[in-house]
C-alpha positions in Angstrom: 0.1 14.4 17.6 3.5 13.1 16.4 5.5 15.4 18.7 4.3 13.2 21.6 5.5 10.0 20.1 8.6 8.0 20.1 10.5 7.0 16.9 13.0 4.2 16.1 15.1 4.9 13.1 16.7 2.0 11.3 20.2 3.5 11.1 23.1 2.5 8.9 25.0 5.8 9.4 24.7 6.5 5.7 23.3 9.5 4.0 19.7 8.3 3.7 19.3 7.0 7.2 21.1 10.1 8.6 18.6 12.3 6.8 15.8 10.2 8.3 17.3 10.6 11.7 17.4 14.4 11.4 13.8 14.4 10.3 12.8 12.2 13.2 14.6 14.5 15.7 12.6 17.4 14.4 9.3 15.5 14.3 9.2 13.3 17.4 9.6 13.9 21.1 11.9 10.8 21.7 14.2 9.2 19.0 16.4 6.1 19.2 18.3 4.4 16.5 18.9 0.8 15.7 21.9 -0.5 13.7 22.3 -4.1 12.6 25.5 -6.0 12.7 25.0 -8.9 10.3 28.7 -9.4 9.8 28.9 -7.2 6.8 32.3 -6.6 5.2 32.1 -2.9 5.6 32.3 -2.2 9.4 32.7 1.5 8.6 28.9 1.7 8.4 28.6 0.7 12.1 31.4 3.0 13.1 29.7 6.0 11.4 26.3 5.1 13.0 27.9 5.0 16.4 29.7 8.3 15.9 26.7 10.1 14.6 24.4 8.8 17.4 26.9 9.8 20.0 27.3 13.3 18.5 23.6 13.8 18.4 23.1 12.3 21.9 20.7 9.7 20.5 20.3 6.3 22.2 21.9 3.7 19.9 21.0 0.0 19.8 23.5 -2.2 18.0 21.7 -5.5 17.3 23.5 -8.7 16.5 22.0 -10.1 13.3 24.8 -12.5 12.3 22.2 -15.2 11.9 21.4 -13.7 8.5 24.7 -15.1 7.2 23.7 -18.6 8.2 20.3 -18.3 6.4 21.5 -16.4 3.3 25.3 -16.6 2.7 26.4 -13.9 0.3 29.3 -11.8 -0.8 28.3 -9.0 1.5 28.9 -11.1 4.6 31.4 -13.8 3.4 34.9 -13.2 2.3 35.0 -16.5 0.5 32.3 -15.5 -1.9 33.3 -13.1 -4.8 31.5 -9.9 -5.3 29.8 -10.1 -8.7 27.2 -8.0 -10.5 24.0 -9.9 -11.4 23.8 -10.9 -15.0 20.6 -10.5 -17.0 17.8 -11.6 -14.7 20.1 -12.5 -11.9 20.7 -10.8 -8.5 24.2 -9.6 -7.5 26.2 -11.9 -5.2 25.8 -9.2 -2.4 22.0 -9.5 -2.3 20.6 -10.6 1.1 17.1 -11.9 0.8 14.7 -10.5 3.3 17.3 -8.3 5.0 15.2 -5.2 5.2 12.1 -7.1 6.2 14.0 -8.7 9.0 15.5 -5.3 10.1 12.1 -3.7 10.1 10.6 -6.5 12.1 13.3 -6.3 14.8 13.0 -2.5 14.9 9.3 -2.9 15.5 9.9 -5.3 18.4 12.5 -2.8 19.8 9.9 0.0 19.5 7.3 -1.9 21.4 9.4 -1.7 24.6 
């Protein structure tokens, strides 16, 4: 039964992940959240995630993922790269290849504790 299980929510502090957090809190016995600091320009996401987790009394893990910037430099993590929409058939300069896959992998490792 799901009520007896633990959930890890990949948590940016935005609307979608906050909705997932509230669902998880209703569904699972124990819930923790993981937020990823990959040196993104918008630190507000991390601040919101910390505030929400604290208000809901949820254990919050802030994981250092700045290695992503070394592997895939982009406008989301580097001030010296201009933010540009992708042209026809091109990705925007803020695209981070594999970001969500990496986040899910690290959340799975965290959940195995």
